[in-house]
C-alpha positions as CSV (number, residue, x, y, z in Angstrom):
1,M,36.3,-67.5,154.0
2,T,36.3,-64.6,151.6
3,T,33.1,-62.8,150.8
4,T,32.8,-60.6,147.7
5,S,31.0,-57.3,147.6
6,Q,28.5,-58.8,145.2
7,D,27.6,-61.4,147.8
8,K,27.0,-58.8,150.4
9,N,24.8,-56.6,148.2
10,P,21.2,-57.3,149.1
11,N,20.0,-55.9,145.8
12,N,21.9,-58.6,144.0
13,V,20.5,-61.2,146.3
14,E,17.0,-60.0,145.6
15,A,17.7,-59.9,141.9
16,D,18.9,-63.5,141.9
17,T,15.8,-64.5,143.8
18,Q,13.6,-62.8,141.3
19,Q,15.5,-64.4,138.4
20,H,15.1,-67.8,140.0
21,S,11.3,-67.1,140.3
22,V,11.1,-66.4,136.6
23,N,13.0,-69.6,135.6
24,A,11.5,-72.0,138.2
25,S,8.0,-73.4,138.1
26,Y,5.2,-72.5,140.5
27,E,5.2,-76.1,141.7
28,S,8.9,-76.0,142.7
29,L,8.6,-72.5,144.3
30,H,5.5,-73.3,146.4
31,K,6.0,-73.6,150.1
32,P,3.4,-74.7,152.7
33,S,1.7,-72.0,154.7
34,S,3.4,-73.3,157.9
35,S,6.7,-72.0,156.5
36,F,5.5,-68.4,156.9
37,D,5.0,-66.3,160.0
38,T,1.6,-65.0,158.9
39,R,-1.2,-65.9,156.5
40,D,-0.7,-62.7,154.6
41,E,2.9,-63.5,153.9
42,Y,1.9,-66.9,152.5
43,L,-0.8,-65.4,150.3
44,E,1.5,-62.7,149.0
45,H,4.2,-65.3,148.2
46,E,1.7,-67.4,146.3
47,L,0.9,-64.3,144.1
48,Q,4.6,-63.6,143.5
49,I,5.6,-67.1,142.4
50,M,2.7,-67.8,140.0
51,Q,3.6,-68.3,136.4
52,P,0.3,-67.9,134.5
53,K,0.5,-69.2,130.9
54,R,-1.6,-67.5,128.1
55,W,-3.3,-69.9,125.7
56,R,-1.8,-72.9,127.4
57,A,-3.2,-75.3,130.0
58,N,-3.1,-74.0,133.6
59,L,-3.9,-76.9,135.9
60,P,-4.8,-76.9,139.6
61,F,-2.0,-77.8,142.0
62,R,0.6,-77.6,139.2
63,D,0.0,-73.9,138.3
64,Y,-2.2,-72.7,141.2
65,R,-3.8,-74.0,144.4
66,F,-7.2,-73.7,146.1
67,E,-7.3,-71.8,149.4
68,L,-10.0,-71.1,151.9
69,E,-9.9,-67.4,150.8
70,D,-11.0,-68.5,147.3
71,T,-14.5,-69.3,148.5
72,I,-15.2,-65.7,149.4
73,P,-15.0,-64.1,145.9
74,A,-16.7,-67.2,144.6
75,M,-19.6,-66.7,147.0
76,A,-19.8,-63.0,146.3
77,G,-19.6,-63.5,142.6
78,T,-22.3,-66.1,142.5
79,I,-24.7,-63.9,144.5
80,G,-23.9,-61.0,142.2
81,K,-24.4,-63.1,139.1
82,V,-27.9,-64.3,140.2
83,V,-29.0,-60.8,141.0
84,M,-27.6,-59.1,137.9
85,V,-28.8,-61.6,135.4
86,G,-32.2,-61.7,137.1
87,A,-32.3,-57.9,136.8
88,I,-31.6,-58.0,133.1
89,A,-34.0,-60.8,132.5
90,A,-36.7,-59.0,134.4
91,T,-36.1,-55.8,132.6
92,F,-36.6,-57.5,129.3
93,A,-39.5,-59.7,130.5
94,A,-41.8,-56.8,131.7
95,P,-42.2,-55.0,128.4
96,L,-42.2,-58.3,126.4
97,G,-45.0,-59.7,128.6
98,L,-43.0,-62.6,129.9
99,G,-43.6,-64.0,133.4
100,D,-41.6,-64.9,136.4
101,A,-41.2,-68.5,135.1
102,F,-39.2,-67.2,132.1
103,I,-36.9,-65.1,134.4
104,L,-36.2,-68.0,136.8
105,E,-35.5,-70.5,134.0
106,N,-33.3,-68.1,132.0
107,V,-31.2,-67.2,135.1
108,R,-30.6,-70.9,135.8
109,Y,-29.7,-71.3,132.1
110,E,-27.2,-68.4,132.3
111,L,-25.6,-69.8,135.4
112,L,-24.8,-73.1,133.6
113,I,-23.6,-71.2,130.4
114,V,-21.3,-68.9,132.4
115,A,-19.8,-71.8,134.4
116,F,-18.5,-73.4,131.2
117,F,-16.8,-70.2,130.0
118,I,-15.3,-69.4,133.4
119,I,-13.6,-72.8,133.5
120,L,-12.5,-72.6,129.9
121,F,-10.9,-69.1,130.0
122,S,-10.2,-67.8,133.5
123,G,-9.6,-71.3,135.0
124,F,-7.7,-72.9,132.1
125,I,-6.3,-71.0,129.1
126,L,-6.4,-67.3,130.1
127,P,-5.7,-67.2,133.9
128,T,-5.3,-63.4,134.0
129,A,-8.6,-62.8,132.3
130,N,-11.3,-61.7,134.8
131,L,-14.5,-63.6,134.7
132,A,-17.1,-62.4,132.1
133,G,-19.8,-61.0,134.4
134,T,-22.9,-58.8,133.8
135,H,-23.0,-55.2,132.4
136,G,-24.9,-53.5,135.2
137,P,-24.7,-49.9,133.8
138,L,-26.6,-51.2,130.7
139,I,-29.7,-52.2,132.6
140,P,-31.3,-48.7,132.5
141,L,-31.0,-48.8,128.7
142,I,-32.8,-52.1,128.2
143,P,-36.4,-50.7,128.3
144,I,-35.4,-48.2,125.6
145,V,-33.9,-51.0,123.5
146,V,-37.1,-53.1,123.8
147,A,-39.4,-50.1,123.1
148,A,-37.4,-49.4,119.9
149,G,-38.0,-53.0,118.7
150,G,-34.5,-54.3,119.7
151,H,-33.9,-58.0,119.6
152,P,-31.8,-59.5,122.5
153,M,-29.9,-61.8,120.2
154,A,-29.0,-59.1,117.8
155,F,-27.9,-56.8,120.7
156,G,-25.7,-59.5,122.2
157,L,-24.1,-60.5,118.9
158,L,-23.2,-56.9,118.1
159,I,-21.7,-56.4,121.6
160,G,-19.7,-59.6,121.1
161,A,-18.4,-58.5,117.7
162,F,-17.4,-54.9,118.8
163,G,-15.8,-56.3,122.0
164,F,-13.8,-58.8,119.9
165,I,-12.5,-55.9,117.7
166,L,-11.6,-53.9,120.8
167,A,-9.8,-56.9,122.3
168,I,-7.8,-57.8,119.2
169,S,-6.7,-54.2,118.6
170,K,-5.7,-54.0,122.3
171,G,-7.8,-50.8,122.5
172,G,-8.8,-51.6,126.1
173,S,-5.2,-51.6,127.5
174,L,-4.4,-48.5,125.4
175,L,-7.2,-46.5,127.0
176,A,-6.2,-47.8,130.4
177,R,-2.7,-46.4,129.9
178,L,-4.1,-43.0,128.9
179,T,-6.2,-42.8,132.1
180,S,-4.4,-41.0,135.0
181,K,-4.6,-41.9,138.7
182,G,-6.8,-39.0,139.3
183,V,-9.4,-40.1,136.7
184,C,-9.2,-43.7,137.9
185,G,-9.6,-42.6,141.5
186,G,-12.6,-40.4,140.8
187,L,-14.3,-43.1,138.8
188,L,-13.8,-45.6,141.7
189,L,-15.1,-43.0,144.2
190,Y,-18.2,-42.3,142.1
191,L,-19.0,-46.0,141.5
192,G,-18.5,-46.9,145.2
193,F,-20.5,-44.0,146.5
194,I,-23.5,-44.4,144.1
195,G,-23.5,-48.2,144.6
196,T,-23.5,-47.9,148.4
197,I,-26.3,-45.4,148.4
198,S,-28.4,-47.5,146.0
199,Q,-28.1,-50.6,148.1
200,V,-29.0,-48.8,151.4
201,K,-32.1,-47.4,149.7
202,K,-33.1,-50.8,148.3
203,L,-32.7,-52.4,151.8
204,F,-34.9,-49.6,153.4
205,A,-37.4,-49.9,150.5
206,W,-37.7,-53.7,151.2
207,A,-38.0,-53.1,154.9
208,E,-40.8,-50.5,154.4
209,S,-42.6,-52.9,152.1
210,I,-43.0,-55.4,155.0
211,N,-43.7,-52.6,157.5
212,M,-40.5,-53.2,159.4
213,S,-38.2,-50.3,158.6
214,H,-36.2,-50.8,161.8
215,I,-34.8,-54.0,160.4
216,A,-32.9,-52.2,157.6
217,F,-31.3,-49.8,160.2
218,I,-30.3,-52.6,162.6
219,V,-28.8,-54.7,159.7
220,I,-26.8,-51.8,158.3
221,L,-25.6,-50.7,161.7
222,A,-24.5,-54.3,162.5
223,T,-22.7,-54.5,159.2
224,I,-20.8,-51.3,159.8
225,L,-19.6,-52.5,163.2
226,L,-18.6,-55.9,161.8
227,Y,-16.7,-54.3,158.9
228,A,-14.8,-52.0,161.3
229,L,-13.8,-55.0,163.5
230,L,-12.6,-57.0,160.5
231,E,-10.6,-54.0,159.3
232,H,-9.0,-53.7,162.7
233,F,-8.0,-57.4,162.9
234,K,-7.0,-57.4,159.2
235,K,-9.6,-60.0,158.2
236,R,-11.5,-57.9,155.7
237,W,-11.6,-60.8,153.3
238,L,-14.2,-62.4,155.6
239,A,-16.6,-59.4,155.2
240,V,-18.9,-61.0,152.6
241,P,-19.8,-64.3,154.3
242,L,-20.0,-62.8,157.8
243,S,-22.0,-59.8,156.7
244,C,-24.4,-62.1,154.8
245,L,-24.7,-64.3,157.9
246,I,-25.3,-61.4,160.2
247,G,-27.7,-59.6,157.8
248,G,-29.8,-62.8,157.1
249,V,-29.9,-64.0,160.7
250,T,-30.7,-60.6,162.2
251,A,-33.5,-59.9,159.7
252,F,-35.0,-63.3,160.2
253,A,-34.7,-63.1,164.0
254,L,-36.5,-59.7,163.9
255,G,-39.4,-61.3,162.0
256,A,-38.7,-60.7,158.4
257,P,-40.4,-63.2,156.2
258,F,-38.3,-65.7,154.2
259,E,-39.0,-69.1,152.5
260,F,-37.3,-71.3,150.0
261,K,-39.4,-71.4,146.8
262,T,-37.1,-72.5,143.9
263,A,-37.1,-76.3,143.7
264,P,-34.2,-78.2,142.2
265,G,-34.3,-78.7,138.4
266,L,-32.7,-78.1,135.0
267,P,-33.6,-75.3,132.5
268,N,-34.4,-76.1,128.9
269,M,-31.0,-76.4,127.2
270,N,-32.3,-76.2,123.6
271,P,-31.4,-72.8,121.9
272,M,-34.3,-73.3,119.4
273,Y,-36.7,-73.4,122.4
274,W,-35.4,-70.0,123.6
275,W,-35.5,-68.4,120.1
276,G,-38.8,-69.9,119.1
277,E,-41.8,-67.7,118.1
278,N,-44.1,-69.3,120.6
279,T,-41.5,-70.5,123.2
280,G,-38.7,-68.9,125.3
281,W,-38.4,-65.2,124.3
282,M,-41.3,-65.6,121.9
283,L,-39.5,-63.4,119.4
284,G,-38.1,-65.8,116.8
285,L,-34.8,-65.1,115.1
286,P,-33.6,-61.5,114.5
287,T,-33.8,-59.8,111.1
288,L,-31.5,-57.3,109.5
289,E,-33.6,-54.4,110.9
290,S,-33.2,-55.8,114.4
291,F,-29.4,-55.3,114.1
292,V,-29.8,-51.8,112.8
293,V,-32.0,-50.8,115.7
294,V,-29.6,-52.0,118.4
295,L,-26.4,-50.8,116.7
296,P,-26.0,-47.5,118.6
297,F,-26.7,-49.3,121.9
298,A,-24.1,-52.0,121.2
299,I,-21.5,-49.4,120.4
300,L,-22.3,-47.6,123.7
301,A,-22.2,-50.9,125.6
302,V,-18.7,-51.8,124.5
303,A,-17.4,-48.2,124.8
304,M,-18.6,-48.4,128.5
305,W,-16.4,-51.5,129.0
306,S,-13.2,-49.5,129.3
307,P,-13.9,-47.6,132.5
308,D,-15.5,-50.7,134.0
309,F,-12.5,-52.9,133.2
310,L,-10.0,-50.2,134.2
311,G,-11.6,-49.8,137.6
312,H,-11.3,-53.5,138.4
313,Q,-7.7,-53.7,137.3
314,V,-6.7,-50.6,139.3
315,F,-8.4,-52.0,142.4
316,Q,-6.5,-55.3,142.0
317,K,-3.2,-53.5,141.6
318,I,-3.7,-51.5,144.7
319,S,-4.6,-54.6,146.7
320,Y,-1.8,-56.8,145.5
321,P,1.8,-56.6,146.9
322,Q,4.9,-55.7,144.8
323,R,6.3,-58.1,142.1
324,T,2.9,-59.6,141.2
325,E,2.6,-58.0,137.8
326,K,2.3,-61.4,136.1
327,V,-1.0,-62.1,137.8
328,H,-2.6,-58.7,137.3
329,M,-5.9,-58.7,135.3
330,N,-5.2,-58.5,131.6
331,I,-7.8,-56.1,130.1
332,D,-7.5,-57.3,126.5
333,D,-7.7,-61.0,127.5
334,T,-10.8,-60.1,129.6
335,M,-12.4,-58.3,126.7
336,F,-11.7,-61.3,124.4
337,S,-13.2,-63.9,126.8
338,A,-16.2,-61.6,127.5
339,S,-16.8,-61.2,123.7
340,V,-16.7,-65.0,123.1
341,R,-18.9,-65.6,126.1
342,Q,-21.4,-62.9,125.0
343,T,-21.6,-64.3,121.4
344,C,-22.1,-67.9,122.5
345,G,-24.5,-66.9,125.3
346,S,-26.7,-64.9,122.9
347,L,-26.8,-67.7,120.3
348,L,-27.8,-70.2,123.0
349,G,-30.7,-68.0,124.2
350,G,-29.3,-66.4,127.4
351,S,-30.3,-62.9,128.6
352,N,-27.0,-61.8,130.0
353,F,-25.0,-58.8,128.6
354,T,-21.5,-59.1,129.7
355,S,-18.7,-57.0,131.2
356,S,-15.9,-57.5,133.7
357,W,-17.2,-59.4,136.8
358,G,-16.9,-56.8,139.6
359,T,-18.5,-58.9,142.4
360,Y,-15.8,-61.5,141.8
361,I,-12.6,-59.5,141.2
362,V,-13.0,-57.0,144.0
363,P,-13.4,-59.6,146.8
364,A,-10.6,-61.7,145.2
365,A,-8.2,-58.7,145.3
366,I,-9.1,-58.0,148.9
367,A,-8.4,-61.7,149.8
368,K,-5.0,-61.5,147.8
369,R,-5.9,-64.4,145.6
370,P,-5.2,-64.8,141.9
371,I,-8.0,-65.2,139.4
372,P,-8.0,-69.0,138.4
373,A,-8.7,-70.9,141.7
374,G,-11.6,-68.7,142.7
375,A,-12.9,-68.7,139.1
376,V,-13.2,-72.5,139.2
377,L,-15.0,-72.4,142.5
378,T,-17.3,-69.7,141.2
379,A,-18.2,-71.9,138.2
380,L,-18.9,-74.8,140.7
381,F,-21.1,-72.5,142.9
382,C,-23.0,-71.3,139.8
383,I,-23.7,-74.9,138.7
384,I,-24.9,-75.8,142.3
385,A,-27.1,-72.7,142.5
386,G,-28.6,-73.2,139.0
387,I,-29.4,-76.9,139.6
388,W,-30.3,-76.9,143.3
389,G,-32.4,-73.8,143.1
390,Y,-32.7,-73.0,146.8
391,P,-29.4,-70.9,147.0
392,M,-30.9,-68.6,144.5
393,D,-33.7,-67.7,146.9
394,L,-31.2,-66.8,149.6
395,A,-28.9,-64.9,147.3
396,I,-31.7,-62.5,146.2
397,W,-33.1,-62.0,149.7
398,Q,-32.5,-58.2,150.4
399,P,-30.8,-58.5,153.8
400,V,-28.2,-60.9,152.3
401,L,-27.9,-59.3,148.9
402,C,-27.5,-55.7,149.9
403,V,-24.9,-56.2,152.6
404,A,-23.0,-58.5,150.3
405,L,-22.7,-55.9,147.6
406,I,-22.0,-53.1,150.0
407,V,-19.1,-54.7,151.9
408,G,-17.9,-56.9,149.0
409,V,-17.8,-54.3,146.2
410,F,-18.8,-50.7,146.9
411,I,-17.1,-49.9,150.1
412,P,-13.8,-51.4,148.8
413,L,-14.2,-49.3,145.6
414,L,-14.6,-46.2,147.8
415,E,-11.4,-47.1,149.8
416,A,-9.4,-47.6,146.6
417,G,-10.6,-44.3,145.1
418,M,-9.5,-42.5,148.2
419,E,-6.2,-44.2,148.2
420,M,-5.5,-43.2,144.6
421,T,-6.5,-39.5,145.1
422,R,-4.6,-38.7,148.3
423,E,-1.4,-37.4,146.7
424,G,-0.4,-34.9,144.1
425,K,-2.9,-33.1,141.9
426,T,-5.1,-36.1,141.4
427,T,-8.0,-34.5,143.4
428,Q,-8.8,-32.1,140.6
429,S,-9.3,-34.8,138.0
430,A,-11.2,-37.0,140.5
431,A,-13.6,-34.2,141.4
432,I,-14.3,-33.5,137.7
433,V,-15.0,-37.3,137.0
434,V,-17.6,-37.4,139.8
435,F,-19.1,-34.1,138.6
436,A,-19.4,-35.2,135.0
437,S,-20.5,-38.7,135.9
438,T,-23.4,-37.2,138.0
439,L,-24.4,-35.1,135.0
440,V,-24.8,-38.1,132.6
441,N,-23.1,-41.4,133.6
442,P,-19.7,-42.9,134.4
443,A,-18.8,-43.5,130.7
444,F,-19.4,-39.8,129.9
445,G,-17.5,-38.6,133.0
446,W,-14.5,-40.9,132.3
447,S,-14.2,-39.9,128.6
448,L,-14.6,-36.1,129.3
449,T,-12.2,-36.0,132.2
450,M,-9.6,-38.2,130.4
451,L,-9.6,-35.6,127.6
452,L,-9.3,-32.6,130.0
453,D,-6.6,-34.3,132.1
454,N,-4.5,-35.4,129.1
455,L,-4.7,-31.9,127.7
456,G,-3.2,-30.5,130.9
457,L,-6.2,-28.3,131.8
458,I,-6.6,-30.2,135.1
459,G,-4.5,-32.7,137.0
460,C,-0.7,-33.1,136.5
461,K,0.7,-30.7,133.9
462,E,4.0,-32.6,133.8
463,R,2.3,-35.8,132.8
464,S,0.4,-34.1,130.0
465,A,3.6,-32.6,128.6
466,E,5.2,-36.0,128.3
467,L,2.4,-37.5,126.2
468,S,2.5,-37.6,122.4
469,P,-0.1,-35.7,120.5
470,M,-1.9,-39.0,119.7
471,S,-2.1,-39.8,123.5
472,R,-2.7,-36.2,124.6
473,W,-5.7,-35.3,122.6
474,K,-6.4,-37.3,119.5
475,I,-7.5,-40.6,121.0
476,P,-9.2,-39.0,124.1
477,L,-11.1,-36.7,121.7
478,I,-12.2,-39.5,119.5
479,M,-13.5,-41.5,122.5
480,F,-15.4,-38.5,123.9
481,V,-16.9,-37.5,120.6
482,L,-17.9,-41.2,119.8
483,L,-19.5,-41.7,123.2
484,T,-21.3,-38.4,123.4
485,S,-22.6,-38.7,119.8
486,V,-24.1,-42.2,120.5
487,M,-25.6,-40.9,123.8
488,A,-27.1,-37.9,121.9
489,M,-28.5,-40.2,119.2
490,V,-30.5,-42.4,121.7
491,G,-31.5,-39.5,124.0
492,M,-29.2,-40.2,127.0
493,L,-28.0,-36.6,127.4
494,P,-30.2,-34.9,130.0
495,G,-32.4,-32.2,128.6
496,I,-31.5,-32.9,125.0
497,P,-34.0,-34.8,122.8
498,A,-32.7,-37.8,121.0
499,L,-31.1,-36.9,117.6
500,L,-32.7,-40.0,116.0
501,S,-36.5,-39.5,115.8
502,D,-37.2,-43.2,116.5
503,F,-35.9,-42.7,120.1
504,R,-37.6,-39.4,121.0
505,H,-40.8,-40.9,122.4
506,L,-39.4,-44.0,124.2
C-alpha cells in the first residue's frame, strides 16, 4: 500500500480534523466521557466541538450537555447574586427609609426576573453571552445617587440605553483589543487582591460581632489548606461547594449562631406596586429631572463595564484549552443582553444594576464548562432560592458567603493576573494599573494605564509602534478624558471637590 506525504503529515491530519469539526454538528461529534482517559480530556473535547449559534435556538443535548461541573458555577453564581442584589437593595433602602421586608422581597423578585433573561439569552439565543449579573463597583456610588435625588428607574433605564449603544457599536470589543496583557493582568491582580482582603475583613468583623474571632481564623485556615489540596489533585473546580461546606460546618460546630428565617413564598409581581407612591419603592414614576440627576452616574456605570467584562473574558481565555475560540465570552453580546435585562428589570421594579456576572463566569472557566448549560442551572437555582427562601439565609451567612467568593472568584483572579504578567514587559503596565486603581478606582486605573501603554511610555514599545494613531492615543485619550471628567463632576477624585455644585455636600 502506497502512502503519500500528505497522509503522513500530522499537520494535515489535524487540519482535516478541525475542518470536520467546523462542518459537523455538536451532536455528531460528541463522545461519551468513557471514551477519554481523563475527565479533563472529555471536558476540553466538549469545549472544542461546540457550535454555538447566535440569534438561533441552542437546545440542550442537541447543542450542549449538562455535566456535574455545571452545578459549581451555578451554585457560586446564585450565592453571589443573592448577596450583591441584597447589597444594592440595602444601600438604596437605608437612605429611603425602607425596611428589611422591602430588601427581602425585592431580592426574591430580582431572582425571578434574572432567571428569565438567563434562559432567554445565555441559555438559548446568545450562548456566548455571559450572564447579566450585578455591578458591584457601583455600590459605593448609590448613596450619592440617592442623596442627589436620583430615581432608581431613571438610573437603570439610562444604564440600559447607554449599554445598548455601546453593544451595537461594538465599543466593548474594540476597547478589549486595545488593552494589552500587562494592563489586563494588573487589573485582575488588583481586583483579586482587593476582593480577597475585603472578604477576609468581613469574615473577621462578623466573628468579632459574635465575640468568636477565632472562628474566622480557623475557617480561613481550613479553606487555605483545602484549596491547596484541590490544586494538588487538579480538582480546583470543587473549591466552591467544599469550601462552603467546610466553612459552614466548622463555624456551626464551633458555636456560631445560625437559623433559617426566610419562609417560602412569592414576591409581588406587579410593576405598579413597586413604582407606586405609597407601595414598593414609594417614589412613584421618575420625572425628566430624575433622568438629568443620574445622567453622569449612568455614563460612569457603563464606562466601567469595559474593564469588568474584559477581566472575565481574559480569565476564561486563560482557563480554556486551544481551539475553543467559538465558545469564548462575546463582550458585545454580553453588553447587549445586560442592557436588555437592565431596561426590563428597571421597568418591572427591580433594584439590580447589571454588569457581567463574575461569580458565575470565573468558576465556569475553572471547571472548563461553556456558558449555556451552567446558565440554565443558575436560572433554576435562582428560581428555587427565590421561591423556597431558606437557601437565601444560607447564602448570606458569612462563613459560607466569604469563602465562596474568595475561592470561587478572587483567588482565581489573582492567579490569572500573575499568569498574564510573568513574561515580557507586562509587569510595568500591571504595576501602574494597580497604582492608579488604588488612587481612584479600577475604571480610572484601566483607562489611564491603557493610554500610557498604547503610547509606548510603559510596557511593550514594539506593540505601541504597530498601532494606528486612532488605536494608539485617540480612543484611549477619549476614554480617559470621559471617565475622569465624569468622576470629577460627581466628586469621585480624591481631594478634589465635585465640579457640579449639587454634588459637593453629598
